[in-house]
C-alpha positions in Angstrom: -16.7 -25.8 5.1 -14.1 -28.2 3.9 -10.9 -27.7 5.8 -7.6 -29.5 5.8 -7.1 -32.4 8.1 -5.4 -31.6 11.4 -6.4 -28.0 11.5 -6.8 -26.4 14.9 -9.3 -23.6 15.3 -8.7 -20.5 17.4 -10.6 -17.2 17.8 -9.6 -14.6 15.2 -7.0 -12.1 16.2 -9.3 -9.4 17.7 -6.3 -7.3 18.7 -5.4 -7.0 15.0 -9.1 -6.2 14.2 -9.1 -3.6 17.0 -5.9 -1.9 15.7 -7.2 -1.9 12.2 -10.6 -0.3 13.0 -9.0 2.3 15.3 -6.5 3.3 12.6 -9.4 3.5 10.1 -11.3 5.7 12.5 -8.4 8.0 12.9 -8.2 8.2 9.2 -11.8 9.3 8.9 -11.2 12.1 11.4 -8.1 13.3 9.6 -9.7 13.1 6.2 -12.4 15.4 7.4 -9.9 17.7 9.1 -7.6 17.9 6.0 -10.3 18.1 3.3 -13.2 20.1 4.8 -12.1 23.6 3.8 -11.1 22.5 0.3 -14.3 20.5 -0.3 -16.5 23.4 0.9 -14.7 25.9 -1.4 -14.7 23.8 -4.6 -17.7 21.5 -4.1 -19.9 23.4 -1.7 -20.0 20.5 0.8 -17.3 20.3 3.5 -18.3 16.8 4.3 -17.9 15.5 0.8 -14.7 13.6 1.1 -15.5 12.5 4.7 -18.8 11.0 3.5 -17.1 9.2 0.6 -14.4 7.8 2.9 -17.0 6.7 5.4 -18.8 4.8 2.7 -15.5 3.3 1.5 -14.7 2.3 5.1 -18.2 0.7 5.6 -17.9 -1.3 2.4 -14.3 -2.2 3.2 -15.3 -3.5 6.6 -17.9 -5.7 4.9 -15.3 -7.1 2.5 -12.9 -7.6 5.4 -15.4 -9.6 7.3 -16.1 -11.7 4.2 -12.4 -12.4 3.7 -12.1 -13.3 7.4 -14.9 -15.8 7.3 -14.8 -17.4 3.8 -13.0 -20.7 3.2 -9.4 -20.2 2.3 -9.9 -22.2 -0.8 -11.7 -19.2 -2.2 -8.4 -17.4 -2.4 -6.1 -20.3 -3.2 -8.2 -22.2 -5.8 -8.6 -19.0 -7.8 -5.1 -17.7 -7.5 -4.5 -17.5 -11.3 -7.9 -15.9 -11.7 -7.0 -13.1 -9.3 -3.6 -12.6 -11.1 -5.2 -12.5 -14.5 -7.9 -10.1 -13.2 -5.3 -7.7 -11.8 -3.4 -7.8 -15.1 -6.6 -7.2 -17.1 -7.5 -4.2 -14.9 -4.0 -2.7 -15.5 -4.5 -3.2 -19.3 -8.0 -1.6 -19.1 -6.6 1.3 -17.2 -4.2 2.0 -20.1 -7.1 1.8 -22.6 -10.0 3.4 -20.8 -8.2 5.1 -17.9 -8.6 8.8 -17.1 -5.5 10.9 -17.5 -4.7 13.1 -14.5 -1.3 14.6 -13.8 0.1 13.2 -17.0 -0.7 9.6 -16.0 -3.5 7.0 -16.6 -3.9 5.4 -13.1 -7.6 5.4 -12.5 -10.7 3.8 -14.2 -13.8 5.9 -13.6 -17.0 3.9 -12.9 -19.6 6.6 -12.7 -18.9 8.7 -9.5 -16.3 6.2 -8.4 -12.6 5.8 -9.4 -10.8 2.5 -9.3 -7.0 2.3 -9.1 -5.9 -1.1 -10.4 -2.5 -0.9 -8.7 -4.0 -1.3 -5.3 -5.7 -4.6 -6.2 -2.6 -5.8 -8.0 -0.7 -5.9 -4.7 -2.8 -8.6 -2.9 -3.3 -10.5 -6.2 0.5 -10.7 -6.7 0.9 -11.9 -3.1 -1.5 -14.7 -3.7 0.3 -15.8 -6.8 3.8 -15.6 -5.3 2.7 -17.4 -2.1 1.0 -20.2 -4.2 4.1 -20.4 -6.5 6.7 -20.7 -3.8 4.7 -23.0 -1.6 4.3 -25.5 -4.5 8.0 -25.5 -5.4 9.4 -26.2 -2.0 9.0 -30.0 -1.8 11.2 -30.7 -4.9 13.4 -27.6 -4.2 12.9 -26.3 -7.7 12.8 -22.8 -6.1 16.6 -22.9 -5.8 17.0 -23.2 -9.5 17.2 -20.1 -11.8 14.8 -21.5 -14.4 12.0 -22.2 -11.9 12.8 -20.1 -8.8 13.5 -16.8 -10.6 12.0 -16.7 -14.1 8.2 -17.4 -13.5 7.8 -15.0 -10.5 9.9 -12.3 -12.2 7.9 -12.6 -15.4 4.5 -12.2 -13.7 5.7 -9.3 -11.6 7.5 -7.8 -14.7 4.3 -7.9 -16.7 2.4 -5.9 -14.0 5.4 -3.5 -13.6 5.6 -2.8 -17.3 1.9 -2.0 -17.5 2.4 0.4 -14.5 5.4 2.0 -16.2 3.3 2.6 -19.3 0.8 4.7 -17.3 3.4 5.9 -16.2 3.7 4.9 -12.5 7.3 4.4 -11.6 6.5 4.3 -7.9 3.9 1.6 -8.3 6.3 -0.6 -10.3 8.9 -0.1 -7.6 6.4 -1.2 -4.9 5.7 -4.4 -6.8 9.5 -5.0 -7.2 10.0 -4.6 -3.4 7.1 -7.0 -2.8 8.7 -9.5 -5.2 12.0 -9.2 -3.4 10.6 -9.9 0.1 8.5 -12.8 -1.2 11.5 -14.3 -3.0 13.6 -13.9 0.2 11.3 -15.9 2.3 10.3 -18.2 -0.5 13.8 -19.7 -0.9 15.2 -18.0 -4.0 19.0 -18.0 -3.8 20.4 -14.8 -2.4 23.0 -14.6 -5.2 20.1 -14.5 -7.8 18.4 -11.8 -5.7 21.5 -9.7 -5.5 22.1 -10.0 -9.2 18.5 -9.1 -10.0 18.6 -6.2 -7.6 21.7 -4.8 -9.3 20.1 -5.1 -12.8 16.8 -3.6 -11.6 18.6 -0.8 -9.8 20.6 0.0 -12.9 17.4 0.0 -15.0 15.6 2.2 -12.5 18.4 4.7 -12.6 18.3 4.8 -16.4 14.5 5.4 -16.2 15.1 8.3 -13.7 17.9 9.9 -15.7 16.1 9.5 -19.1 13.0 11.4 -17.8 13.6 15.1 -17.0 10.5 15.1 -14.8 11.7 12.1 -12.7 15.3 13.5 -12.6 14.0 16.8 -11.3 12.0 15.1 -8.6 15.1 13.2 -7.6 17.3 16.3 -7.3 14.5 18.1 -5.5 14.4 15.4 -2.9 18.1 15.8 -2.3 17.7 19.5 -1.6 14.0 20.5 -1.6 14.5 24.0 -0.4 16.7 24.8 -3.5 13.5 24.4 -5.6 11.0 25.3 -3.0 8.6 26.9 -5.5 8.8 24.1 -8.1 9.7 20.4 -7.7 10.5 20.7 -4.0 7.3 22.6 -3.1 5.2 19.7 -1.8 8.0 18.3 0.3 8.9 21.7 1.7 5.3 22.4 2.7 5.2 18.9 4.3 8.3 19.7 6.4 6.8 23.1 7.4 3.7 21.2 8.6 5.7 18.8 10.8 7.9 21.7 12.1 5.0 23.9 13.1 3.3 21.0 15.0 6.0 20.9 17.6 5.2 18.5 20.5 1.4 18.7 21.0 0.4 20.3 17.6 -1.7 23.2 16.8 -4.9 21.4 17.6 -7.3 19.2 15.6 -8.7 21.2 12.7 -6.4 24.2 13.4 -3.7 23.4 10.9 -2.8 26.0 8.3 -0.9 24.0 5.7 -4.1 22.4 4.5 -5.3 25.9 3.5 -4.2 25.3 -0.1 -0.5 25.4 0.8 0.0 21.6 0.9 -1.2 19.8 -2.2 -2.8 16.4 -1.7 -3.3 17.2 2.0 -6.1 14.6 2.4 -4.3 12.0 0.2 -0.7 11.0 0.2 0.5 13.8 2.5 -2.2 13.4 5.1 0.4 12.5 7.7 1.9 16.0 7.4 -1.5 17.3 8.5 -1.5 14.9 11.4 2.0 16.1 12.4 0.9 19.7 12.3 -2.4 19.3 14.2 -1.5 16.6 16.6 2.3 17.2 16.9 5.0 14.8 17.8 2.8 13.3 20.5 0.0 12.5 18.1 2.4 11.2 15.4 4.1 9.0 18.1 0.7 7.5 19.1 0.0 6.6 15.5 3.5 5.1 15.1 2.8 2.9 18.1 -0.6 1.8 16.7 1.0 1.0 13.4 3.7 -0.9 15.1 1.2 -2.9 17.2 -0.8 -3.7 14.0 2.4 -4.9 12.3 3.3 -7.0 15.3 0.0 -8.8 15.3 0.1 -9.3 11.5 3.6 -10.8 11.6 2.5 -12.9 14.6 -0.2 -14.4 12.4 2.3 -15.3 9.7 4.8 -16.8 12.3 2.1 -19.1 13.8 1.2 -20.7 10.5 2.6 -24.2 10.0 1.4 -24.6 6.4 3.8 -22.9 4.0 1.0 -21.6 1.7 -0.7 -20.0 4.7 2.6 -18.6 6.1 3.7 -17.1 2.7 0.2 -15.6 2.2 0.1 -14.0 5.6 3.7 -12.7 5.3 2.9 -11.2 1.8 -0.3 -9.5 3.0 1.7 -8.1 6.0 4.4 -6.8 3.7 1.9 -5.0 1.5 0.7 -3.0 4.6 4.2 -2.6 5.9 5.6 -1.2 2.7 2.6 1.2 2.5 3.2 2.5 6.0 7.0 2.8 5.6 7.1 4.4 2.1 4.3 6.9 2.9 6.0 8.1 6.0 9.4 8.1 4.3 8.0 10.4 1.5 6.3 12.9 3.8 9.4 13.1 6.0 11.7 13.6 3.0 13.8 10.5 3.3 12.9 9.1 -0.1 11.9 10.9 -3.3 8.2 12.1 -3.4 5.9 9.5 -4.9 2.2 8.7 -4.6 2.0 6.1 -1.9 -1.1 6.3 0.3 -1.0 5.8 4.0 -3.0 2.5 4.6 -6.3 3.2 6.4 -5.5 6.9 6.8 -5.2 8.5 3.4 -8.3 9.3 1.4 -9.1 6.9 -1.4 -11.5 4.0 -1.9 -9.1 1.6 -3.7 -6.3 1.9 -1.2 -8.7 1.5 1.7 -10.5 -1.5 0.2 -7.2 -3.2 -0.6 -5.9 -2.7 2.9 -9.1 -4.2 4.4 -8.7 -7.2 2.1 -5.1 -7.7 3.4 -6.3 -7.6 7.0 -9.3 -9.8 6.2 -7.0 -12.5 4.8 -4.8 -12.2 7.9 -7.8 -12.5 10.2 -8.9 -15.6 8.3 -5.5 -17.2 8.8 -5.4 -16.2 12.5 -8.5 -18.4 13.1 -6.6 -21.7 12.3 -3.1 -23.0 12.3 -2.7 -26.0 10.1 
């Protein structure tokens, strides 16, 4: 492989790999526990979602190993191709996507469903990392024309396509990702504050202009006031956490997954974890997630090449935002929105994208330019 001059080689971060595989293994167990009864009732096979998730995990592990071993030029030299492919998938989702819950967020490929948003996240990281690394030497990143407009336009295109689905939460996720990448990339704080104010105002207009979004916002503020309507899912999630107490009801013994808690094996799977494993089990997962994040940020910190550092940081932020936003939703600290828990929630697209992020991080952990 052709590598840059002066590169030192190290073993890949096996602690990061261990934490990833352990979390994915816990996810498989919890997918089976949270979906078995529902799958048996509606599909006649209680192992249906478990088997699908196991196949996703097996394929994702293969993709992770590929990303960890391939020459980094495979990512960097094709940055614009990955970006265009992500935008194209979002466009195809609007044209050929399947409508579910009033939104077109999935492309069905036979028995499989593809969610373009999940792959737009690492693609956007590669673009932003490449962009900011190239603009550092001549300090163009400090100017508004160069340091703000291009990255905001690319992120804006993806976000507008997501809003058209509509997926307000997905657009906000990319906006957060842009903010953190701009922050480390060198964009002036004044520009970020101004852009944040404008985007916050625009986001509030989108919320208030949509009765559905506004009801979800008010339900989040007082879910028990509309416990049988907009606040139902959050109330059931809080009941699950409350009934788990310290050690939980026992693995497989939870009651909220018995058709009380919608999306028990998807976005709200951590509520099932809280009920069945209790505060003790949730705390162990928190520690595991924290350790995984510590190793991921360590990989970014050890990179001397700016492109490598920005890429590692961006991939870490994709995972960190997923962890934080999912837990914030199920605990009722932010309005309910579909954000899967990386490596734990059921879903092939989310799992595969998470493995891609870790694969790139493992690749970067092998050498420090």
